[in-house]
GUTI-278490 format. One record per residue (C-alpha): x, y, z; residue number from 1; chain. Coordinates in steps of 0.1 Angstrom, whole numbers. Last residue first. Example, Ala and Ser with C-alpha at 12.3 -4.5 7.8 and 13.67 -1.06 7.14 Angstrom:
<nodes>
node c1->137; c2->-11; c3->71; k->2; c->A .
node c1->123; c2->-45; c3->78; k->1; c->A .
</nodes>
This chain:
<nodes>
node c1->968; c2->998; c3->1267; k->125; c->A .
node c1->954; c2->990; c3->1229; k->124; c->A .
node c1->963; c2->1009; c3->1199; k->123; c->A .
node c1->939; c2->1009; c3->1167; k->122; c->A .
node c1->948; c2->1024; c3->1136; k->121; c->A .
node c1->924; c2->1030; c3->1110; k->120; c->A .
node c1->941; c2->1035; c3->1073; k->119; c->A .
node c1->928; c2->1063; c3->1049; k->118; c->A .
node c1->909; c2->1071; c3->1022; k->117; c->A .
node c1->936; c2->1084; c3->1000; k->116; c->A .
node c1->950; c2->1123; c3->993; k->115; c->A .
node c1->959; c2->1146; c3->970; k->114; c->A .
node c1->960; c2->1178; c3->965; k->113; c->A .
node c1->987; c2->1185; c3->1001; k->112; c->A .
node c1->983; c2->1228; c3->1007; k->111; c->A .
node c1->950; c2->1225; c3->1029; k->110; c->A .
node c1->973; c2->1197; c3->1049; k->109; c->A .
node c1->995; c2->1224; c3->1061; k->108; c->A .
node c1->1029; c2->1206; c3->1067; k->107; c->A .
node c1->1049; c2->1222; c3->1039; k->106; c->A .
node c1->1087; c2->1217; c3->1058; k->105; c->A .
node c1->1086; c2->1188; c3->1028; k->104; c->A .
node c1->1083; c2->1211; c3->1001; k->103; c->A .
node c1->1058; c2->1223; c3->983; k->102; c->A .
node c1->1043; c2->1218; c3->948; k->101; c->A .
node c1->1030; c2->1186; c3->944; k->100; c->A .
node c1->1020; c2->1179; c3->978; k->99; c->A .
node c1->1006; c2->1144; c3->979; k->98; c->A .
node c1->991; c2->1130; c3->1007; k->97; c->A .
node c1->987; c2->1100; c3->1033; k->96; c->A .
node c1->966; c2->1095; c3->1054; k->95; c->A .
node c1->961; c2->1074; c3->1089; k->94; c->A .
node c1->930; c2->1071; c3->1110; k->93; c->A .
node c1->936; c2->1072; c3->1146; k->92; c->A .
node c1->950; c2->1057; c3->1177; k->91; c->A .
node c1->989; c2->1070; c3->1182; k->90; c->A .
node c1->975; c2->1082; c3->1219; k->89; c->A .
node c1->973; c2->1042; c3->1227; k->88; c->A .
node c1->1010; c2->1045; c3->1223; k->87; c->A .
node c1->1032; c2->1030; c3->1194; k->86; c->A .
node c1->1064; c2->1022; c3->1205; k->85; c->A .
node c1->1073; c2->1020; c3->1166; k->84; c->A .
node c1->1058; c2->1036; c3->1137; k->83; c->A .
node c1->1070; c2->1033; c3->1096; k->82; c->A .
node c1->1055; c2->1051; c3->1081; k->81; c->A .
node c1->1059; c2->1041; c3->1034; k->80; c->A .
node c1->1055; c2->1057; c3->1009; k->79; c->A .
node c1->1052; c2->1035; c3->973; k->78; c->A .
node c1->1053; c2->1044; c3->934; k->77; c->A .
node c1->1076; c2->1009; c3->932; k->76; c->A .
node c1->1105; c2->1029; c3->923; k->75; c->A .
node c1->1096; c2->1060; c3->938; k->74; c->A .
node c1->1104; c2->1037; c3->966; k->73; c->A .
node c1->1099; c2->1063; c3->997; k->72; c->A .
node c1->1104; c2->1062; c3->1037; k->71; c->A .
node c1->1088; c2->1081; c3->1072; k->70; c->A .
node c1->1099; c2->1070; c3->1097; k->69; c->A .
node c1->1082; c2->1072; c3->1132; k->68; c->A .
node c1->1090; c2->1066; c3->1171; k->67; c->A .
node c1->1124; c2->1091; c3->1172; k->66; c->A .
node c1->1106; c2->1118; c3->1161; k->65; c->A .
node c1->1064; c2->1122; c3->1171; k->64; c->A .
node c1->1057; c2->1149; c3->1193; k->63; c->A .
node c1->1084; c2->1173; c3->1168; k->62; c->A .
node c1->1057; c2->1166; c3->1140; k->61; c->A .
node c1->1088; c2->1154; c3->1114; k->60; c->A .
node c1->1104; c2->1162; c3->1083; k->59; c->A .
node c1->1124; c2->1141; c3->1057; k->58; c->A .
node c1->1149; c2->1148; c3->1033; k->57; c->A .
node c1->1165; c2->1123; c3->1011; k->56; c->A .
node c1->1136; c2->1110; c3->994; k->55; c->A .
node c1->1143; c2->1121; c3->966; k->54; c->A .
node c1->1108; c2->1143; c3->959; k->53; c->A .
node c1->1107; c2->1152; c3->995; k->52; c->A .
node c1->1092; c2->1135; c3->1029; k->51; c->A .
node c1->1067; c2->1140; c3->1049; k->50; c->A .
node c1->1053; c2->1134; c3->1087; k->49; c->A .
node c1->1024; c2->1134; c3->1108; k->48; c->A .
node c1->1003; c2->1163; c3->1106; k->47; c->A .
node c1->976; c2->1170; c3->1117; k->46; c->A .
node c1->936; c2->1162; c3->1115; k->45; c->A .
node c1->919; c2->1179; c3->1142; k->44; c->A .
node c1->907; c2->1160; c3->1174; k->43; c->A .
node c1->867; c2->1141; c3->1176; k->42; c->A .
node c1->879; c2->1108; c3->1169; k->41; c->A .
node c1->914; c2->1113; c3->1158; k->40; c->A .
node c1->928; c2->1122; c3->1123; k->39; c->A .
node c1->967; c2->1113; c3->1112; k->38; c->A .
node c1->985; c2->1129; c3->1085; k->37; c->A .
node c1->1011; c2->1115; c3->1061; k->36; c->A .
node c1->1032; c2->1126; c3->1039; k->35; c->A .
node c1->1048; c2->1133; c3->1000; k->34; c->A .
node c1->1064; c2->1157; c3->981; k->33; c->A .
node c1->1054; c2->1154; c3->944; k->32; c->A .
node c1->1080; c2->1146; c3->913; k->31; c->A .
node c1->1091; c2->1112; c3->921; k->30; c->A .
node c1->1050; c2->1097; c3->920; k->29; c->A .
node c1->1046; c2->1111; c3->883; k->28; c->A .
node c1->1040; c2->1083; c3->864; k->27; c->A .
node c1->1003; c2->1073; c3->880; k->26; c->A .
node c1->994; c2->1049; c3->908; k->25; c->A .
node c1->994; c2->1058; c3->940; k->24; c->A .
node c1->1004; c2->1029; c3->969; k->23; c->A .
node c1->1011; c2->1042; c3->1005; k->22; c->A .
node c1->1021; c2->1017; c3->1033; k->21; c->A .
node c1->1019; c2->1015; c3->1067; k->20; c->A .
node c1->1039; c2->1000; c3->1090; k->19; c->A .
node c1->1036; c2->989; c3->1123; k->18; c->A .
node c1->1049; c2->989; c3->1156; k->17; c->A .
node c1->1037; c2->977; c3->1196; k->16; c->A .
node c1->1045; c2->998; c3->1226; k->15; c->A .
node c1->1013; c2->993; c3->1233; k->14; c->A .
node c1->988; c2->966; c3->1219; k->13; c->A .
node c1->985; c2->970; c3->1182; k->12; c->A .
node c1->951; c2->967; c3->1166; k->11; c->A .
node c1->955; c2->979; c3->1124; k->10; c->A .
node c1->964; c2->1002; c3->1096; k->9; c->A .
node c1->986; c2->983; c3->1064; k->8; c->A .
node c1->976; c2->1001; c3->1039; k->7; c->A .
node c1->968; c2->1032; c3->1022; k->6; c->A .
node c1->957; c2->1036; c3->987; k->5; c->A .
node c1->965; c2->1073; c3->970; k->4; c->A .
node c1->957; c2->1081; c3->931; k->3; c->A .
node c1->977; c2->1110; c3->917; k->2; c->A .
node c1->973; c2->1139; c3->890; k->1; c->A .
</nodes>
């Protein structure tokens, strides 16, 4: 089992950057595929990015490629989401999630077993 805590959200102007951090508890962090999801008000949760257990493989939502970068540090039990050139439509609660059995191609949130509480990102125009 793993517990996840996100941080790094906040208010930023359009065009700015934020880096989200997800800290995981437990000694088996490197055994999980990690993902980021987001949910905007009135919308369904959507896949943002995923990273393989080793960190060598990544997968992104097509609309976010080139602006968002996922990375992880297994020594620190941490996964990051670097978000650049932010747009108002990126406003959402961002969640990190852990998947013990899938791969980076697993984009369905229902297949991730563990979730953080979320961190709010608000992009002003």
